[in-house]
N, C-alpha and C positions, 0 to 999 in steps of 0.2 A: 669482510664485515657486512657488505650489502647482501652477499649470498646467504650469510647466516640470518640476516634480517628477513629475507624473502622466505626462508624456511620456517619462520614463525607464523603463528596464526594472525588472522585479521585483527583480532582484538589486541594482541600484543603489538602488532605493527602500528595500529592507530595510536595505542598508548605511548609507544616509543616515539613516534613522530610528534605527537602532541607534547611529550616531555621535551623533545629537542626544540620545537617551536617556542614553547613556554620559556625554556632556558635561554634561547636566543633573544626573545623579547625582553625577558627580565634583565639579561646582560646589557642589551642596547639601552633600555630605559634607565638602568642604574648608571651606565656609562655616561649617557647624555645628561642625566640629572646631576651626576657628580661633577661633570665638566662645567655645566651651566652654574651649578651652585658654587663650585670653586671659583669660577670666573667672577660671579656676582660678589661673593665674599671678599675676594681679592680687590675688586673695584671699591667696595665699601671700605675695606681696610686701608686701601691706598688713600681714599679721601679723608678718612678719619686720621690716618697717620700724618698726612700732609697738613691737616688742620692743627693737630697737636704740635707738629714740628714748627709750623709757622707761629703758633702762639708762644711756644717756648723760646724760639729764636728771637721773636720780637721782644720778649721780656729780657733776654740776654743782651740784645742790642741796646735796649733802653738802659739796662744797667751800665754798660760800658759808656754810653753817651752821658749818663748821669755822673759816672766817674770822672769823665773829662770836665763836665760842667762843675762838679763839686771841687775838683782839683784846681780849676781855674779860679773859682770863688775863694777857696781857702788861700791860694797863693797871694791874693790881694787883701785878705782879711787882716785887720789890725791885730787880731789875736796872734796870728802867725808871725807878724812883724815883732810883736812883743816877745813871743817865744824865742825868736832868733836872738834878740838882744839879751834876754835873761839867760838862756842856756849857753850862748857863746861866752857870756861873762863867767858862768860857772866853769866852763871848759878851760878858758884861759886863766881863770882865777885859780884853778887847780894846777897850773903850770904844766899842763899836758902838751906833748909834742904832736904835731900833725904828720910826722914822718913814719908812724907805725900805728898798730892797733893799740888802743888804750882802754883801761878800765876806769871809766869816768863817773861811775855811780858814787859820787862823793856826797857828803851831807849837803853841800850846796845844791847838787843836782837833785837830791831827794827833796830838798826844801822847795825847789822850783816845781818838782813833780807834784808835791803836795798842794802847791798853790794852783797849778794849772792842769795837772794830770787828769783829774776827774772830769773836768770840763772838756778836755781834749778827747778823752775816751768816749764821752757821750756824743761829741761831735762826730767821731769816727763811726760810732754805732749808728747815728742818725744818717750818715752818708753811706752806710753799708760798706765800710772800709775795715780791713783787718787791723791796720795800724797806720799811724801817720809818723813820718820821720823827717828830721831836718838835717841837711847836709851843708856843712860850711863851704865857703868858696875854696877851701883847701882840700875838699873831698873827705872830710872827717864827719862821721855820723855823730852829731852832738846831742840828738834827742830822739827818743822813741816813745810813742804814746803807751806802749806796752812796757811794763816793768821788766826789761830785758836783763835779768840778773845773770843769765848765762852768756851775755854779750854776743848773742848771735849776730846782731847788727850794731848795737849800741857801742860807740867808741871805736868802731872799725874804720881804718883808713882805706878808702876806695882806690887810692892811687898807689899806696905803698904797702898796704897790709895784705891779709889773706884773701880779701875780696878783690884784689887788684885783677883787672882783666875780666871780671864777671860782667854779666849782662847789666846788672844794676850799675856797675861802675861806668859802663859805656853810656847807659841812659843818662846818668848824672852829667857826664862830660858833654853829651849832646845838648842837654838843657842849658848848661853853662855857656856853651858856645852859640846858642841860638840868640839871634838878635831880635827876633819877632816874639820872643817869649812863648814859643811853641811848646805844646805838651808832647812828651816822648813816652814811648811804651817799652817797658822791659818785660819781654815775654816770659812765660813760665820757664823756670830753670831750677836745677837742684843746687842748693847752696851748701857747701861742705861745712860752713860754720854752724849751721843749724841742722844740717842733715835732712832738710825738708825742701819742698818746692814752693817758690814764691813768685809773684808777678807784681810789677810796680808801674806807677805813672809818675813821671818826673817833669816838674816845671820850675823855672827860675822864679825866685821871689824878690821883688824890688821894694825898696824903702819908700813908703808913702809920705813919711815925715822925716825931717832931718834929726839926727841924734848927735849933737856936737860933742857930747862927752865921749862917745865911742868913735868919733871921727867919721860918722856916716851922714852923708848928705841925702837929700830927697832924690829918689830914682836910682840910688846905688844898689848894686846887687848884694842882697843879704846872704844868698845861698840857693839851695835847691830844695823845694818841697817835694817829698816822696810819699805817695799814698799807695798802700798795698791793697791789691785786689782781694776781696773776700772769697776764698775758694768755697767755703761752706755755703755762702749765699748762692753762688753759681750752681753748685751741686744741688742745692735746695730747689732751684728753678728747674733743673733738669731731672730731678728725682720725682717729679709729679707723676702719679700713676693713673691719672685719668685717661681712660681709653687705651691703656697700654697692656692690660691683661697681666698675665704672670710672666711672660717672656719679653715684654716690650721694654725698651730703654732708650734713652737719648744721651749723647755724649759729644764732646768736642775733640777735634783732631787738628793739630797744628800743621804748618807747612812742612815740618820735618817728619810727619807721620806719627808723632808722639801724642799721647792723650793730653787734653787740656781740661778734662773733667773726669770724675770717677764714673765708672759704669755701675749700673744697678746689679747686674748679674756677674758673678765671679769677681766681686769687688776686691777680694784679697789679691787678685792677680792684675786685674785691669783697673788700676788707679793711677793718678798722676805721678805719685812718688815712685811707684814700682816701674811705671813706663819710662820715667826719666832715668831712673837708676839702672835698670836692666835693658834699656833701649828696646822696649816692647813697642813696636810700631803697628799702626793700623793702616794697611795699604790695600785698597780695593778700588773698584771702578767708581763707586759712589763717592769716596773720599777725593779721588782725582777730579771728578766732575765738579764737586763742590768747591775745590780749591781753584778751579777754572771759572768760578762764579756762575756755575750752572745750577739750576734747580730741577728737581724731578724725583723719580722713584725707580727702583730696580729690585729685582729678585735675585739675590746672590748668596754665596756662602759667607756668613758673617764671621767676626773674629772668634766666636765661640765654636766654630766648625759646623754650624747648622745652617740650613737654608732659611733665609730671613727676607722679609719684605722690608726694603730700606728706602726711607725718604731722606733726601739730601738737599742742603742749601748752604749758602755762604753766610758766615757770621763775621761782621767787621768789628774787630777788637782794636779800637783806636786806629792804629795804622797797620794792623796785621789782619790777614784773611785766614779765618779758621773754617774748618769744615764742620757744619752742624749736622749730625747724623741722628736720625730717629729710626729705630728698627724694631721689628717684631717677628718672632719665628713663624714661618709658614704653617708648621704643624699645629700651632695653637690657633692660628686664624682659621685653618681648615678643620679644626676639631669638630665643630658642629656638623660640617659636611660628612666627616667620617662617621660621626654618630648617626647621622641621618642615613648614610649608606648602610651602616650596620643594621639599623632598624629596617631599611628597605629589604636588605638581604634576608633578615629573619622573617619579615612579613611575606617576602617573595617565596621563601622556602615553604612557609605554611600554605600559601596559595598554590604553590607548585604541587605539594602533596595532595591538597584538596582537589585540584584540577585533575591530577592523575587518578585519584579515586573516582571522581565523577566520570571521567573518560572511560575508566575501566568498567564502571557500572553501566554506562550508556552503551558501550560496545558489547557488553554481555547481553543486554536486552536486544540490541539490534542483530546480534549474530544468531540468536535463536530462530527468528522467522527465516533468516537466510538459510540456516542449516535445514529447517523444515522444507523450504522451497527446493533446495538442491536435492533432498531426498525424494520429493515428489517428481522432480525432473528426471531423476535417475529411474524411478519406476516407470515413468512415461516412456523414457528412451528405451527401457527394456521391452515394454509392450510394443513400441514401434519396431524395434529390431525383430521381435518374434513374428509380428504380423508381416513384416517385410519378407521374412524367410518363407512364411506360408504362401504369400503372393508369388514369391519367386518359384516355389515348388509347383504351384498350380500353373504358373505361366510355362514352366518347363513341360508339364504334362500336356497343357494345351498345344504347345509347339510340337510335341511328339505326335499327338493325335492328328494335328493338322498335316504333319508330314505323312502319316499313314493314309489319311484321307486323300492327300494329293497323289500318293502312289496308286491307290485304288482307282482314282479317277483317271489317272494316266492309262492304267490297264483297260478300263472301260472304253476310253477313247480309242485305244488301239483295236479293241474288239469291234467297235462300231465302224472303224475304218475297214476292217476285213469284211463286215457285212455289206458295207457300201460297195466294196469291190465286187462282191458276189452279186449284188443287185444289178450293178452296171454290166456284169457279165451276162446276167439273165436278159437284160435289155438288148445286148448285142445278139444273143441267141434269138430273141423275138424278132429283131430286124432280119436276121438271116432266115428265120422261118417265113417271114413275110415274102422275102424274095423267092424262097422255094415254092411258096403258095402261088405266087404269080407264074413261076415256071410250070408248076403243075397245071395251072389253068390253061396255059398255052399248050401244054402237052395234051390236056383233056380235049381241047378243041380239035387236035389232030387225031386223037384216038377215041371217038365217041363210043365205039363198041366196047373197048376195054373198060371205059369209065362205068358203063352199065354193069359189067361184071364185078366191078370193085365197090358197087353201091353198098352191099352188105358190110364189106370190110370197113368202109369209111364211116358207116354208122357206128361200128364198134370203136373206131378211132374217135368219132365224135363223142361217144360216151366217155372214152378215156380222157378226152380233152375236157369234158364236163367235170370229171373227177379232179383233173388238174385245176380247173377253175375253182372248184370247192376248196381244194387244198390251199389255193392261193388266198381264198377268202379267209380261211383259218389263219394263214400266215399274217394276213392284214389285221385280223383280230389280235393275234399275239403282239404285233407291232403296236396296236392300240394300247395293249397292256404295258408294253415298254414305255410308251409315252406317258401313261398314267403314273408309272413308277418314277419316271423322270420329274413329273410334276410334283410328286411327293418329295422328291429330293429337293426341288426348288423351294417347296414350303419349308423344309428343314433348313435349307440355306438361309431363308429369310429369318428364321429363328436365330441362326448363328450370327447373321448380320446385326439383329437387334442386340444380341448379347455382346457382340463386339462394340457396338456403339455405347451401350451402357458401361461396358468395361472401360472404354476410353474416358467417359464422363467421370466414372468413379476413380479412375487413375488420376484424373486432373484434381478431383476433390482431395484425394489422398495426398497429392503433392502440396496442395494449399495447406492442408492440415499439418503435414510434416513441417512445412516452413514456419507455420505459426508456433507450433509446439506449445510450451507454457500450459496454462490451465485449459485452454481450448484444444490442446492436443489430444484430449481424451476422445474427442469425436472421431479421431482417426481410426479408433478400434472398430467403430460402427462401419465406417467406409471400407475398411480392410475386410470386414466380415462379408459385406455386400459383394466386394470384388471376388472373394472366395466362392460365394454362392453362384455368382454369374459364371465364374470360371468352371465350376462343377457342371452348370447347365450346358455350357459350351462343350465340355468333354462328353456329356451324355448325348447331346444332339449329334456331335461328331461320330460317336459310337453307333448311334442309330443310322446315321447317313451311311457309315461304312457297311453296316449290316444290310441295309436296303440295297446299296450298290452291289453288294455281293449276291443278293437274291436276284437283282436285275441281270447281273452277268449270267447267273445260272439259267434264268428264264430265257434270256436271249440265246444262250448256248443250246438250250433245249429246243428252242424254236428252230435254230439253224440246223441242228442235227435231224430234227423231225422233218424239216423241209427237204433236207438232202435225201433222207430215206424215201419219202413219198415221191419226190421228184424223180429219184432213180427208179422207183417201182413203176411210176407212170411212164417214164421214158422207156423202160424195158417192155412194158405192155404195149405201148405205142409202137415200139420197134417191131414187136412180134406181129401186131396187127397190120402194120404198114407192109411188112414183108409178105404177110398173107394177102394183103390188098394188091401188092405189086404182082404177086403170082396170079391172082384173079384177073388183074388188069391186063397182064400179058396174055391171058387166055380169053378175056372178055372185053374186047374193045367197044362192044355194044353198050357197055355200061358207062361209057365216057360222059354222057350227059349227066348221069347221076353223080359221077365223080366231080364233074364240074360244079354242080350245085353244092356238093359237100365241101369242095375246095373253097368256094365262095364263103360258105358258112365258117370254115376253119379260118379263112382270112379275117372275117369279122371278129371271130373269137380272139385271134392273135392280136388284133388291134386293141381289143379290150384289155388283154393281158399286158400289152405294152403300156397302155394308159395307166393301168394299176401299178405296173412296175415303176413308171415315172413318179407317180404319187408316193410310192413306197420309198423311192430314192430321195424325194424331197423331204419326207418325214425323217429319214435317217440323217440327212444333212442338218435338219433342225435339232435333232437329238445331239448330234456332234457339236453344234454351236453351243447348246445348253451345257454339255459336258465341259466344253472349253471354258465357258463362263464359270461353271462350278470349280474348275481347276484354278481359275484366277482368284475366285473367292477363297479357295483353300490356301493359295499362296499369300493372299492378304491376311488371312487369319494367322498364318505362321509368322508373318511380319509383325502383326499386332502382338502375338505372344512374345516375340523377341523384344519389342518395345516395352511390354509390361515387365519383362525380365530386367531390362535396363533400369526401368523405374524402381523395381524392387531392389536392385543393386544400389541405386541412388539413395533410396530410403535407408538401406543398411548403412551406407556411408554416413548419411545424416544422423542416424541413430548413434553411430560410433562417435561422430563429432559432438553430438549432444552429450554423450557420456564423458567425452573429454572435457567439455565445458563444465559439466557437473563435478568432475574430479578437480578441475581448476578452482571452482567455487569452494569445494571441500577443503582443498589445500590452503586456499586464501583465508577461509574462516578458521580452520583448526590448526593449519600449519604442519599437518602430518600427512606425508604422502602415503598413498595406499597402493595395492597391487592392481588397481583398475587399469592403470596405464599399460602395464605389461600385458594384461588380458586384451586390452584394446589393440595393441600392436599385433598380438597373436591372431585375433579375429580379423584384423585388417589384412594380414598376410594370407590367411585362409580365404578371405573374400576375394583377393586378387587372383589366387589360384583358381577359385570357382569361376571367376569372370573369364579367365583365359579358356577354361573348359567350355563355358557357355558360348564363347566366340567361335571355338572350333566346331561345336555342334551346329551353331547357326551357319 
């Protein structure tokens, strides 16, 4: 994936990266917003649900407290006392038995109901009771404020009838057995006589006044007053929809897990009757905690199978603890957050598309100057590479010329060494001639007569020696010409030195320009051109030097050859004359004085020749030193040409590196690789081969 992304252009890469960053940011913002919003809404809903739960539970508690209060008031009310007397009279007047269930709705009962029933029903309504019943001390229901024509409870024997053992029966027995006249509670239960669920409060009723006719004294137990809890009223309290939304509901759960009120949702299943009849229990953590008299809230799976925020608390129903549950589905609570998230997602997608478009447009604008710059860089790198090749070629030519110059100088030095040996040999001959002259002088002293006869011959010798002197002067003049030529060589060498210095300077500038590259890299072309011109001048000067040295060698050779010929000729003539002089000397001793004078003259001449030869040897040594210096300069020039070649190679490498950078930029911008890389690798390998060859040449 990353490799494919790298193969794309800069524009696509930036756009993709921007898209990824935007997507991550949008996801993080949406995630954090949803978490915070959900947390805030849940906290608000918890508070709201707790408030609603507390309000409703307080109302329910007040209702049960009022039931206890009203039951206690009614049990002491004269109306109830009168009702006991009247309806017991109707029951026993009808000759009904207390051993079984009886249908006691006789005319006498109806007469009493007509007399007291409406008032009793109004009282039950005012006290929010479903019904009020009277149970005799024998456990017989003798009165019901409701016209119970189906005898659901009316006429039933709680001790021997169908309701025997029921919760109501137990409640009545507890009330009858209570000495403190305590109120007892018959929790909700399904009664088979009515097929419905009922709940009652039971309290013993005492006679406030004596009734002698009925055999009742004051304080006697009349029976048990039974008040029925109004389910509809409790359900009405719990069905309040304030702050509950569409999925909120409150309900009561008893200690047995069965409902004690109807649910608002799925009421056909979750109602008191169905729960009691089919044993539909509500058992979860909230119910358990509430029955343990704990208050709080939880998020759990409710009885409807959905996740719900549940508030729980304990409801005291007379002497029973019920769990008061208020719940609301989390999905409804978080619905605004989900809507907000949907809105954020839609807006984020719009912004995402807008950002991608802007990023694409911006990168398009930015990539154009980059592409233009890379193209300029490529052109500059091509120029740098071409100029580097030119510099390299000129440096090779300069190196070759320097090598040829060095070779010529070496030959010239060798020739000068030979001349030096010849001059030294001449000096040795002059020394030997001096010794011979002294010997001749000594011999002349001994043979004055012979010297006189040799006078004419010695004159000829003297003339010959004069010719030798003239030739030697000519030789000196030739040597002067050699010195002049060498001076010209020195002048040309100075030119080469200047060119070398400027070449170094320009090479330095070229290196700086190559390092800078960029827009300022154009100046490198000028510097490279100057380097080429200077290299050309160096080659030309080297050629001139080579030509002049060649001429110098020819001239020196000519001088040497001429000197040899003339010296040989003079020597031959001198030998002839000397032989003639010796012949004359042998015959004419009388000429000894004249010979002695000539010998002295020859001795002086030889001294001059020796002096001239010494000066000539000194000049030749100076020429040799100059040639050695010129040889050193030639070596330096060759070294400089090698350095320039290295610089040219460095420039070529730099040009290739620059082309590589340009290719990287092109690939970064366009994402399309070109053939430049292959070309660069080929050029690099060729350059390495050329470098190896250059090293071998150096």
